[in-house]
Chimera marker file (.cmm) of the C-alpha trace (Angstrom):
<marker_set name="trace">
<marker id="1" x="24.764" y="12.559" z="4.899" r="1" g="1" b="0" radius="0.5"/>
<marker id="2" x="23.469" y="11.255" z="1.926" r="1" g="1" b="0" radius="0.5"/>
<marker id="3" x="23.209" y="11.769" z="-1.894" r="1" g="1" b="0" radius="0.5"/>
<marker id="4" x="25.689" y="14.411" z="-3.192" r="1" g="1" b="0" radius="0.5"/>
<marker id="5" x="26.223" y="15.609" z="0.035" r="1" g="1" b="0" radius="0.5"/>
<marker id="6" x="28.481" y="12.886" z="0.988" r="1" g="1" b="0" radius="0.5"/>
<marker id="7" x="29.903" y="12.817" z="-2.319" r="1" g="1" b="0" radius="0.5"/>
<marker id="8" x="31.276" y="16.301" z="-1.818" r="1" g="1" b="0" radius="0.5"/>
<marker id="9" x="32.307" y="15.718" z="1.786" r="1" g="1" b="0" radius="0.5"/>
<marker id="10" x="34.399" y="12.562" z="0.572" r="1" g="1" b="0" radius="0.5"/>
<marker id="11" x="35.925" y="14.791" z="-2.399" r="1" g="1" b="0" radius="0.5"/>
<marker id="12" x="36.500" y="17.687" z="0.547" r="1" g="1" b="0" radius="0.5"/>
<marker id="13" x="38.440" y="15.044" z="2.683" r="1" g="1" b="0" radius="0.5"/>
<marker id="14" x="40.406" y="13.615" z="-0.272" r="1" g="1" b="0" radius="0.5"/>
<marker id="15" x="41.868" y="17.131" z="-0.543" r="1" g="1" b="0" radius="0.5"/>
<marker id="16" x="43.417" y="17.171" z="3.012" r="1" g="1" b="0" radius="0.5"/>
<marker id="17" x="46.968" y="16.778" z="2.749" r="1" g="1" b="0" radius="0.5"/>
<marker id="18" x="48.025" y="15.688" z="5.962" r="1" g="1" b="0" radius="0.5"/>
<marker id="19" x="47.262" y="11.889" z="5.747" r="1" g="1" b="0" radius="0.5"/>
<marker id="20" x="46.550" y="11.913" z="10.191" r="1" g="1" b="0" radius="0.5"/>
<marker id="21" x="44.394" y="14.332" z="9.833" r="1" g="1" b="0" radius="0.5"/>
<marker id="22" x="42.314" y="12.948" z="6.983" r="1" g="1" b="0" radius="0.5"/>
<marker id="23" x="42.398" y="9.714" z="8.776" r="1" g="1" b="0" radius="0.5"/>
<marker id="24" x="41.241" y="11.663" z="11.855" r="1" g="1" b="0" radius="0.5"/>
<marker id="25" x="38.061" y="13.905" z="9.773" r="1" g="1" b="0" radius="0.5"/>
<marker id="26" x="37.071" y="10.206" z="7.906" r="1" g="1" b="0" radius="0.5"/>
<marker id="27" x="36.762" y="9.078" z="11.757" r="1" g="1" b="0" radius="0.5"/>
<marker id="28" x="34.766" y="11.853" z="12.627" r="1" g="1" b="0" radius="0.5"/>
<marker id="29" x="32.238" y="11.906" z="9.511" r="1" g="1" b="0" radius="0.5"/>
<marker id="30" x="32.014" y="7.968" z="9.625" r="1" g="1" b="0" radius="0.5"/>
<marker id="31" x="30.837" y="8.353" z="13.741" r="1" g="1" b="0" radius="0.5"/>
<marker id="32" x="28.592" y="11.437" z="12.789" r="1" g="1" b="0" radius="0.5"/>
<marker id="33" x="26.588" y="8.964" z="10.039" r="1" g="1" b="0" radius="0.5"/>
<marker id="34" x="26.668" y="5.887" z="12.423" r="1" g="1" b="0" radius="0.5"/>
<marker id="35" x="25.138" y="8.402" z="15.197" r="1" g="1" b="0" radius="0.5"/>
<marker id="36" x="22.507" y="9.481" z="13.092" r="1" g="1" b="0" radius="0.5"/>
<marker id="37" x="21.461" y="6.290" z="11.926" r="1" g="1" b="0" radius="0.5"/>
<marker id="38" x="21.105" y="4.623" z="15.522" r="1" g="1" b="0" radius="0.5"/>
<marker id="39" x="19.507" y="7.466" z="16.996" r="1" g="1" b="0" radius="0.5"/>
<marker id="40" x="16.945" y="7.337" z="13.804" r="1" g="1" b="0" radius="0.5"/>
<marker id="41" x="16.650" y="3.387" z="14.736" r="1" g="1" b="0" radius="0.5"/>
<marker id="42" x="15.480" y="4.262" z="17.979" r="1" g="1" b="0" radius="0.5"/>
<marker id="43" x="13.164" y="7.108" z="17.023" r="1" g="1" b="0" radius="0.5"/>
<marker id="44" x="12.022" y="4.085" z="14.951" r="1" g="1" b="0" radius="0.5"/>
<marker id="45" x="11.450" y="1.981" z="17.943" r="1" g="1" b="0" radius="0.5"/>
<marker id="46" x="9.537" y="4.379" z="19.746" r="1" g="1" b="0" radius="0.5"/>
<marker id="47" x="7.165" y="4.394" z="16.801" r="1" g="1" b="0" radius="0.5"/>
<marker id="48" x="7.000" y="0.542" z="17.397" r="1" g="1" b="0" radius="0.5"/>
<marker id="49" x="8.960" y="-1.316" z="14.888" r="1" g="1" b="0" radius="0.5"/>
<marker id="50" x="10.878" y="-3.877" z="16.578" r="1" g="1" b="0" radius="0.5"/>
<marker id="51" x="14.767" y="-3.446" z="16.980" r="1" g="1" b="0" radius="0.5"/>
<marker id="52" x="16.287" y="-4.934" z="13.766" r="1" g="1" b="0" radius="0.5"/>
<marker id="53" x="13.527" y="-3.522" z="11.432" r="1" g="1" b="0" radius="0.5"/>
<marker id="54" x="14.222" y="-0.182" z="12.901" r="1" g="1" b="0" radius="0.5"/>
<marker id="55" x="17.828" y="-0.571" z="12.000" r="1" g="1" b="0" radius="0.5"/>
<marker id="56" x="17.147" y="-1.751" z="8.267" r="1" g="1" b="0" radius="0.5"/>
<marker id="57" x="14.546" y="0.800" z="8.167" r="1" g="1" b="0" radius="0.5"/>
<marker id="58" x="17.022" y="3.483" z="9.195" r="1" g="1" b="0" radius="0.5"/>
<marker id="59" x="19.871" y="2.023" z="7.144" r="1" g="1" b="0" radius="0.5"/>
<marker id="60" x="17.621" y="2.563" z="3.917" r="1" g="1" b="0" radius="0.5"/>
<marker id="61" x="16.007" y="5.286" z="4.488" r="1" g="1" b="0" radius="0.5"/>
<marker id="62" x="16.976" y="7.543" z="1.603" r="1" g="1" b="0" radius="0.5"/>
<marker id="63" x="15.629" y="4.611" z="-1.088" r="1" g="1" b="0" radius="0.5"/>
<marker id="64" x="13.840" y="1.890" z="-1.113" r="1" g="1" b="0" radius="0.5"/>
<marker id="65" x="13.430" y="-1.117" z="1.470" r="1" g="1" b="0" radius="0.5"/>
<marker id="66" x="11.835" y="-4.548" z="-0.240" r="1" g="1" b="0" radius="0.5"/>
<marker id="67" x="11.070" y="-7.033" z="2.300" r="1" g="1" b="0" radius="0.5"/>
<marker id="68" x="8.499" y="-10.278" z="2.704" r="1" g="1" b="0" radius="0.5"/>
<marker id="69" x="7.830" y="-9.597" z="6.214" r="1" g="1" b="0" radius="0.5"/>
<marker id="70" x="4.454" y="-8.746" z="6.214" r="1" g="1" b="0" radius="0.5"/>
<marker id="71" x="4.175" y="-7.829" z="9.642" r="1" g="1" b="0" radius="0.5"/>
<marker id="72" x="6.867" y="-5.061" z="8.975" r="1" g="1" b="0" radius="0.5"/>
<marker id="73" x="5.060" y="-3.933" z="5.662" r="1" g="1" b="0" radius="0.5"/>
<marker id="74" x="1.594" y="-3.334" z="7.697" r="1" g="1" b="0" radius="0.5"/>
<marker id="75" x="3.470" y="-1.304" z="10.396" r="1" g="1" b="0" radius="0.5"/>
<marker id="76" x="5.379" y="0.600" z="7.629" r="1" g="1" b="0" radius="0.5"/>
<marker id="77" x="1.939" y="1.556" z="5.924" r="1" g="1" b="0" radius="0.5"/>
<marker id="78" x="0.689" y="2.725" z="9.290" r="1" g="1" b="0" radius="0.5"/>
<marker id="79" x="3.962" y="4.892" z="9.481" r="1" g="1" b="0" radius="0.5"/>
<marker id="80" x="4.639" y="5.937" z="6.460" r="1" g="1" b="0" radius="0.5"/>
<marker id="81" x="4.556" y="9.758" z="6.450" r="1" g="1" b="0" radius="0.5"/>
<marker id="82" x="7.068" y="9.421" z="9.687" r="1" g="1" b="0" radius="0.5"/>
<marker id="83" x="9.209" y="7.615" z="7.398" r="1" g="1" b="0" radius="0.5"/>
<marker id="84" x="12.030" y="8.308" z="4.902" r="1" g="1" b="0" radius="0.5"/>
<marker id="85" x="11.913" y="5.155" z="2.838" r="1" g="1" b="0" radius="0.5"/>
<marker id="86" x="9.568" y="3.485" z="0.509" r="1" g="1" b="0" radius="0.5"/>
<marker id="87" x="9.158" y="0.062" z="1.632" r="1" g="1" b="0" radius="0.5"/>
<marker id="88" x="7.792" y="-2.680" z="-0.625" r="1" g="1" b="0" radius="0.5"/>
<marker id="89" x="6.906" y="-6.260" z="-1.084" r="1" g="1" b="0" radius="0.5"/>
<marker id="90" x="9.942" y="-7.399" z="-3.546" r="1" g="1" b="0" radius="0.5"/>
<marker id="91" x="7.228" y="-9.616" z="-5.459" r="1" g="1" b="0" radius="0.5"/>
<marker id="92" x="4.718" y="-6.648" z="-5.783" r="1" g="1" b="0" radius="0.5"/>
<marker id="93" x="7.122" y="-4.304" z="-6.363" r="1" g="1" b="0" radius="0.5"/>
<marker id="94" x="8.941" y="-6.138" z="-9.886" r="1" g="1" b="0" radius="0.5"/>
<marker id="95" x="5.679" y="-7.256" z="-11.152" r="1" g="1" b="0" radius="0.5"/>
<marker id="96" x="4.826" y="-3.425" z="-11.218" r="1" g="1" b="0" radius="0.5"/>
<marker id="97" x="8.162" y="-2.565" z="-12.803" r="1" g="1" b="0" radius="0.5"/>
<marker id="98" x="7.791" y="-5.612" z="-15.423" r="1" g="1" b="0" radius="0.5"/>
<marker id="99" x="3.961" y="-3.970" z="-16.171" r="1" g="1" b="0" radius="0.5"/>
<marker id="100" x="2.817" y="-7.457" z="-14.879" r="1" g="1" b="0" radius="0.5"/>
<marker id="101" x="0.393" y="-6.367" z="-12.160" r="1" g="1" b="0" radius="0.5"/>
<marker id="102" x="-1.505" y="-8.978" z="-10.089" r="1" g="1" b="0" radius="0.5"/>
<marker id="103" x="-5.626" y="-8.317" z="-10.121" r="1" g="1" b="0" radius="0.5"/>
<marker id="104" x="-5.528" y="-8.398" z="-6.571" r="1" g="1" b="0" radius="0.5"/>
<marker id="105" x="-3.568" y="-5.388" z="-6.055" r="1" g="1" b="0" radius="0.5"/>
<marker id="106" x="-2.916" y="-1.709" z="-7.512" r="1" g="1" b="0" radius="0.5"/>
<marker id="107" x="-1.241" y="1.576" z="-6.612" r="1" g="1" b="0" radius="0.5"/>
<marker id="108" x="-2.497" y="3.961" z="-4.178" r="1" g="1" b="0" radius="0.5"/>
<marker id="109" x="-2.258" y="7.973" z="-4.868" r="1" g="1" b="0" radius="0.5"/>
<marker id="110" x="1.569" y="8.119" z="-3.268" r="1" g="1" b="0" radius="0.5"/>
<marker id="111" x="2.565" y="4.947" z="-5.594" r="1" g="1" b="0" radius="0.5"/>
<marker id="112" x="2.492" y="2.319" z="-2.874" r="1" g="1" b="0" radius="0.5"/>
<marker id="113" x="0.621" y="-1.079" z="-3.722" r="1" g="1" b="0" radius="0.5"/>
<marker id="114" x="-2.322" y="-1.983" z="-1.729" r="1" g="1" b="0" radius="0.5"/>
<marker id="115" x="-3.832" y="-5.504" z="-0.990" r="1" g="1" b="0" radius="0.5"/>
<marker id="116" x="-7.437" y="-6.131" z="-1.882" r="1" g="1" b="0" radius="0.5"/>
<marker id="117" x="-7.416" y="-9.474" z="-0.679" r="1" g="1" b="0" radius="0.5"/>
<link id1="1" id2="2" r="1" g="1" b="0" radius="0.2"/>
<link id1="2" id2="3" r="1" g="1" b="0" radius="0.2"/>
<link id1="3" id2="4" r="1" g="1" b="0" radius="0.2"/>
<link id1="4" id2="5" r="1" g="1" b="0" radius="0.2"/>
<link id1="5" id2="6" r="1" g="1" b="0" radius="0.2"/>
<link id1="6" id2="7" r="1" g="1" b="0" radius="0.2"/>
<link id1="7" id2="8" r="1" g="1" b="0" radius="0.2"/>
<link id1="8" id2="9" r="1" g="1" b="0" radius="0.2"/>
<link id1="9" id2="10" r="1" g="1" b="0" radius="0.2"/>
<link id1="10" id2="11" r="1" g="1" b="0" radius="0.2"/>
<link id1="11" id2="12" r="1" g="1" b="0" radius="0.2"/>
<link id1="12" id2="13" r="1" g="1" b="0" radius="0.2"/>
<link id1="13" id2="14" r="1" g="1" b="0" radius="0.2"/>
<link id1="14" id2="15" r="1" g="1" b="0" radius="0.2"/>
<link id1="15" id2="16" r="1" g="1" b="0" radius="0.2"/>
<link id1="16" id2="17" r="1" g="1" b="0" radius="0.2"/>
<link id1="17" id2="18" r="1" g="1" b="0" radius="0.2"/>
<link id1="18" id2="19" r="1" g="1" b="0" radius="0.2"/>
<link id1="19" id2="20" r="1" g="1" b="0" radius="0.2"/>
<link id1="20" id2="21" r="1" g="1" b="0" radius="0.2"/>
<link id1="21" id2="22" r="1" g="1" b="0" radius="0.2"/>
<link id1="22" id2="23" r="1" g="1" b="0" radius="0.2"/>
<link id1="23" id2="24" r="1" g="1" b="0" radius="0.2"/>
<link id1="24" id2="25" r="1" g="1" b="0" radius="0.2"/>
<link id1="25" id2="26" r="1" g="1" b="0" radius="0.2"/>
<link id1="26" id2="27" r="1" g="1" b="0" radius="0.2"/>
<link id1="27" id2="28" r="1" g="1" b="0" radius="0.2"/>
<link id1="28" id2="29" r="1" g="1" b="0" radius="0.2"/>
<link id1="29" id2="30" r="1" g="1" b="0" radius="0.2"/>
<link id1="30" id2="31" r="1" g="1" b="0" radius="0.2"/>
<link id1="31" id2="32" r="1" g="1" b="0" radius="0.2"/>
<link id1="32" id2="33" r="1" g="1" b="0" radius="0.2"/>
<link id1="33" id2="34" r="1" g="1" b="0" radius="0.2"/>
<link id1="34" id2="35" r="1" g="1" b="0" radius="0.2"/>
<link id1="35" id2="36" r="1" g="1" b="0" radius="0.2"/>
<link id1="36" id2="37" r="1" g="1" b="0" radius="0.2"/>
<link id1="37" id2="38" r="1" g="1" b="0" radius="0.2"/>
<link id1="38" id2="39" r="1" g="1" b="0" radius="0.2"/>
<link id1="39" id2="40" r="1" g="1" b="0" radius="0.2"/>
<link id1="40" id2="41" r="1" g="1" b="0" radius="0.2"/>
<link id1="41" id2="42" r="1" g="1" b="0" radius="0.2"/>
<link id1="42" id2="43" r="1" g="1" b="0" radius="0.2"/>
<link id1="43" id2="44" r="1" g="1" b="0" radius="0.2"/>
<link id1="44" id2="45" r="1" g="1" b="0" radius="0.2"/>
<link id1="45" id2="46" r="1" g="1" b="0" radius="0.2"/>
<link id1="46" id2="47" r="1" g="1" b="0" radius="0.2"/>
<link id1="47" id2="48" r="1" g="1" b="0" radius="0.2"/>
<link id1="48" id2="49" r="1" g="1" b="0" radius="0.2"/>
<link id1="49" id2="50" r="1" g="1" b="0" radius="0.2"/>
<link id1="50" id2="51" r="1" g="1" b="0" radius="0.2"/>
<link id1="51" id2="52" r="1" g="1" b="0" radius="0.2"/>
<link id1="52" id2="53" r="1" g="1" b="0" radius="0.2"/>
<link id1="53" id2="54" r="1" g="1" b="0" radius="0.2"/>
<link id1="54" id2="55" r="1" g="1" b="0" radius="0.2"/>
<link id1="55" id2="56" r="1" g="1" b="0" radius="0.2"/>
<link id1="56" id2="57" r="1" g="1" b="0" radius="0.2"/>
<link id1="57" id2="58" r="1" g="1" b="0" radius="0.2"/>
<link id1="58" id2="59" r="1" g="1" b="0" radius="0.2"/>
<link id1="59" id2="60" r="1" g="1" b="0" radius="0.2"/>
<link id1="60" id2="61" r="1" g="1" b="0" radius="0.2"/>
<link id1="61" id2="62" r="1" g="1" b="0" radius="0.2"/>
<link id1="62" id2="63" r="1" g="1" b="0" radius="0.2"/>
<link id1="63" id2="64" r="1" g="1" b="0" radius="0.2"/>
<link id1="64" id2="65" r="1" g="1" b="0" radius="0.2"/>
<link id1="65" id2="66" r="1" g="1" b="0" radius="0.2"/>
<link id1="66" id2="67" r="1" g="1" b="0" radius="0.2"/>
<link id1="67" id2="68" r="1" g="1" b="0" radius="0.2"/>
<link id1="68" id2="69" r="1" g="1" b="0" radius="0.2"/>
<link id1="69" id2="70" r="1" g="1" b="0" radius="0.2"/>
<link id1="70" id2="71" r="1" g="1" b="0" radius="0.2"/>
<link id1="71" id2="72" r="1" g="1" b="0" radius="0.2"/>
<link id1="72" id2="73" r="1" g="1" b="0" radius="0.2"/>
<link id1="73" id2="74" r="1" g="1" b="0" radius="0.2"/>
<link id1="74" id2="75" r="1" g="1" b="0" radius="0.2"/>
<link id1="75" id2="76" r="1" g="1" b="0" radius="0.2"/>
<link id1="76" id2="77" r="1" g="1" b="0" radius="0.2"/>
<link id1="77" id2="78" r="1" g="1" b="0" radius="0.2"/>
<link id1="78" id2="79" r="1" g="1" b="0" radius="0.2"/>
<link id1="79" id2="80" r="1" g="1" b="0" radius="0.2"/>
<link id1="80" id2="81" r="1" g="1" b="0" radius="0.2"/>
<link id1="81" id2="82" r="1" g="1" b="0" radius="0.2"/>
<link id1="82" id2="83" r="1" g="1" b="0" radius="0.2"/>
<link id1="83" id2="84" r="1" g="1" b="0" radius="0.2"/>
<link id1="84" id2="85" r="1" g="1" b="0" radius="0.2"/>
<link id1="85" id2="86" r="1" g="1" b="0" radius="0.2"/>
<link id1="86" id2="87" r="1" g="1" b="0" radius="0.2"/>
<link id1="87" id2="88" r="1" g="1" b="0" radius="0.2"/>
<link id1="88" id2="89" r="1" g="1" b="0" radius="0.2"/>
<link id1="89" id2="90" r="1" g="1" b="0" radius="0.2"/>
<link id1="90" id2="91" r="1" g="1" b="0" radius="0.2"/>
<link id1="91" id2="92" r="1" g="1" b="0" radius="0.2"/>
<link id1="92" id2="93" r="1" g="1" b="0" radius="0.2"/>
<link id1="93" id2="94" r="1" g="1" b="0" radius="0.2"/>
<link id1="94" id2="95" r="1" g="1" b="0" radius="0.2"/>
<link id1="95" id2="96" r="1" g="1" b="0" radius="0.2"/>
<link id1="96" id2="97" r="1" g="1" b="0" radius="0.2"/>
<link id1="97" id2="98" r="1" g="1" b="0" radius="0.2"/>
<link id1="98" id2="99" r="1" g="1" b="0" radius="0.2"/>
<link id1="99" id2="100" r="1" g="1" b="0" radius="0.2"/>
<link id1="100" id2="101" r="1" g="1" b="0" radius="0.2"/>
<link id1="101" id2="102" r="1" g="1" b="0" radius="0.2"/>
<link id1="102" id2="103" r="1" g="1" b="0" radius="0.2"/>
<link id1="103" id2="104" r="1" g="1" b="0" radius="0.2"/>
<link id1="104" id2="105" r="1" g="1" b="0" radius="0.2"/>
<link id1="105" id2="106" r="1" g="1" b="0" radius="0.2"/>
<link id1="106" id2="107" r="1" g="1" b="0" radius="0.2"/>
<link id1="107" id2="108" r="1" g="1" b="0" radius="0.2"/>
<link id1="108" id2="109" r="1" g="1" b="0" radius="0.2"/>
<link id1="109" id2="110" r="1" g="1" b="0" radius="0.2"/>
<link id1="110" id2="111" r="1" g="1" b="0" radius="0.2"/>
<link id1="111" id2="112" r="1" g="1" b="0" radius="0.2"/>
<link id1="112" id2="113" r="1" g="1" b="0" radius="0.2"/>
<link id1="113" id2="114" r="1" g="1" b="0" radius="0.2"/>
<link id1="114" id2="115" r="1" g="1" b="0" radius="0.2"/>
<link id1="115" id2="116" r="1" g="1" b="0" radius="0.2"/>
<link id1="116" id2="117" r="1" g="1" b="0" radius="0.2"/>
</marker_set>
C-alpha cells in the first residue's frame, strides 16, 4: 500500500475510537505491508537479484532507488520491464538533474541512462 491509499487507510484507522481495536488494526496493516514487501523480495530473488538487493528494491518500488552497485544496475536494466522502481546511479542521476550531462551518457526513450563507454 503506498501513496494516497495508505494515507486514506491511516485516516480511517485513526478514527477507530477503541484504542485496543485501533492497535490491532494497525498491527494487521503493518504485517500486511511487510508480507507484501517480503513476497516481492522473494519474487525479485527468483529473477536473479541477491537477497539484500531484492529487499532494497522491494522497499523502494514506488519511487526511485539510487545505487553505486554496477552489478545491481546492470541486472536492473535487464529486468526493467518487471521492476516497479527506477534504479539509477546517483552521480549520473544528479548530473541529469543539474543539466550537466556527461558526454559519455544519455537518456534512452524510457528516461534511463545509457552509457557509451
